[in-house]
Structures are given as structure tokens and as C-alpha cells.
C-alpha positions in Angstrom: -1.2 8.6 16.2 0.7 7.3 13.0 -1.1 7.6 9.8 -0.3 5.4 6.7 -2.3 5.9 3.4 -2.2 2.4 1.1 -2.9 1.8 -2.3 -2.4 -1.9 -3.7 0.9 -2.3 -1.6 2.7 -5.4 -2.0 0.8 -7.9 0.9 4.2 -9.3 2.7 5.0 -5.2 2.7 2.1 -4.4 4.3 1.8 -7.7 6.9 5.7 -6.6 7.5 4.7 -2.8 8.4 2.0 -3.7 10.7 3.6 -6.3 12.2 6.8 -3.6 13.2 3.8 -1.4 14.4 2.1 -3.9 16.2 5.7 -4.7 18.2 6.5 -1.6 19.4 7.5 -1.8 23.1 5.5 1.9 23.4 1.9 0.9 24.1 -0.1 4.1 23.7 -0.3 4.5 19.7 -2.8 4.0 17.1 -2.3 3.2 13.5 -4.9 5.3 11.2 -4.7 3.6 7.6 -6.8 4.9 4.8 -7.1 2.5 2.3 -7.4 4.5 -1.2 -9.2 2.2 -3.3 -7.0 -0.4 -4.2 -8.0 -3.0 -6.2 -6.2 -5.9 -4.7 -8.8 -7.4 -2.8 -5.9 -9.4 -0.7 -5.1 -5.5 1.0 -8.8 -5.3 2.4 -8.5 -8.4 4.1 -5.2 -8.0 5.4 -6.5 -4.5 6.8 -9.5 -6.3 8.2 -7.9 -9.0 9.7 -5.9 -7.2 11.5 -8.1 -4.5 12.6 -9.9 -7.2 14.3 -7.7 -8.4 16.4 -5.7 -4.9 17.2 -8.2 -2.2 18.7 -5.6 0.1 18.3 -5.8 -0.2 14.4 -8.8 2.2 13.0 -9.1 2.0 9.3 -11.0 3.8 6.3 -11.8 2.4 3.0 -12.2 5.3 0.4 -14.5 4.8 -2.4 -12.1 6.1 -4.8 -8.7 6.5 -5.3 -7.7 10.3 -4.6 -3.8 9.8 -3.7 -1.7 10.0 -1.2 -2.8 13.7 -0.7 -6.1 12.5 -0.1 -5.7 9.4 1.8 -3.4 11.2 4.2 -6.4 13.4 5.2 -8.7 10.7 5.6 -6.1 9.2 8.0 -6.0 12.0 9.8 -9.3 12.0 10.4 -9.4 9.0 12.5 -6.9 10.7 14.9 -7.5 10.7 18.3 -3.7 11.1 20.0 -1.9 14.5 20.4 0.8 14.0 18.0 0.6 12.0 14.8 3.6 11.0 12.2 3.3 9.5 9.1 3.9 5.8 7.7 4.3 4.6 4.0 2.7 0.8 3.8 6.0 -0.3 3.1 8.0 1.1 6.7 9.5 -1.4 9.3 9.7 0.5 12.7 12.8 -0.7 14.9 10.4 -1.8 18.3 11.6 0.8 19.9 11.3 3.3 17.9 7.9 5.2 19.1 9.4 4.7 22.9 12.3 7.2 21.7 9.9 9.6 20.1 7.9 9.5 23.2 11.0 9.9 25.3 12.2 12.9 23.1 8.4 14.5 23.3 8.4 14.3 27.5 12.5 16.0 26.8 11.0 18.9 24.9 7.4 19.5 25.3 6.9 22.7 23.7 8.3 21.4 20.2 6.2 21.8 17.3 7.9 19.3 14.9 9.9 16.1 15.6 12.0 14.5 12.6 13.2 11.1 12.9 16.1 9.7 10.3 15.7 6.7 8.4 17.5 3.4 7.4 17.1 2.4 3.6 16.6 -1.6 3.5 16.3 -3.8 0.5 13.9 -6.8 -0.8 16.3 -9.6 1.3 15.7 -6.8 4.6 19.3 -5.7 4.4 20.2 -2.3 5.6 21.5 -0.1 3.0 23.0 2.3 5.3 21.9 5.3 6.7 20.6 8.3 5.0 22.2 10.7 6.5 25.6 9.7 8.4 25.2 10.1 12.2 25.4 8.6 15.5 22.2 6.7 16.9 22.2 9.6 19.6 21.6 12.2 17.1 18.9 10.4 14.8 15.4 12.8 16.5 15.5 16.2 15.5 13.1 18.8 17.6 11.9 22.1 16.2 10.3 24.9 18.0 8.1 27.6 16.2 10.2 30.4 14.4 13.2 28.0 13.8 11.7 25.2 11.4 12.7 26.6 7.9 16.3 28.1 9.0 17.4 25.1 11.2 16.1 22.1 8.6 17.2 23.6 5.5 20.9 24.3 7.0 21.0 20.6 7.9 19.3 18.8 5.2 19.5 20.1 2.0 17.3 17.2 -0.1 13.7 17.0 -0.9 11.4 16.3 2.0 9.5 13.3 3.2 7.3 13.9 5.4 6.7 10.4 6.6 9.6 11.2 9.2 8.1 13.6 11.3 5.9 13.7 14.3 4.0 17.0 14.8 1.7 18.2 17.3 -0.9 19.8 15.0 -1.2 18.2 11.8 -3.7 20.6 10.1 -2.4 23.7 12.1 1.2 23.0 10.7 0.5 21.9 7.4 -3.2 22.8 6.6 -3.6 19.1 5.8 -2.2 17.5 2.9 
């Protein structure tokens, strides 16, 4: 399950994000979207149109803006999958991104958290380079109970952006957002 809070995203960015999820080679996903009372009517139109044609897309429309934390929790309430990850409304997934995560889940069934790396792209969709310099094979990190803080802090001294995580039980690990 992918959680995606949205609030007045650029329509083109939102469409591109939705297309990148729909294009996944791994078929067993659901995208749980919480519109955080966007004032742009185009956002609702895009989400309604996609929801009609894509049964794996679930959308909740919040009546008032609660910001990213409340919207993420609203999206979390829609989840039916065993694992969930976070996606921003301006993220793009490579077509095999979820397949790689599913493979990691199969290889490490006792893991509680998976971290996936990201590349930055500009408005022209040009890669600006990997945030961390590493090989393609070293782009998913697996953490089991008791080792999260030590391993993660040692390897990545940066502010954590939780959109890069896939966790088995979001409420248990983070107590919501």
C-alpha cells in the first residue's frame, strides 16, 4: 500500500505521479490518497477520474486542511495491505520500483522497515543525481528490530524524509504521523 497525502499539487505533477504508480510491473499495490481539502478543483477532478478507471486507487477527501500529518493518517485509514510506504504527490516511481521492494520483502520476511533511496529530478525530468552515491544494488536498506537507530544513523547523517520507507506496521512503528 502506498500512502499519498495531497494538497493543491500541480496538476501535471499529480498526473505524472499517478501514471508512474499505474505503470508498475508489480501488480499487487494499492494507492491510498488523502486530499487535504485542496482548493484547486482540478485536483479533485484528476483524482475522481483516476479512481473511476483504476480500482487500486482509493481516495478520501478531507473536509478541512489538516496538513501533511493529518492527511497521511487519513490515507493510512484506507490501507488494506500488509506493508505501506509513503509517496509524495510529485514523486515518480520507476516501473519496477515496487517489484524491487516486493523482492526485498520476500528475501527479508522478518524485517520491520525498508528504506529505498531516491534520485532528484528537475522540472524537465532530468536526473540531478542520486542523493547518496552508491550502486544500484545498494539502494534498498533492510532493518530489523533493535538495529534501526544504530545502523541508520551511522549510514545516513541527514534529516529523515519518511516517504522513502516501506514498513510492515506503520501504526506500531511510528504510532501514526
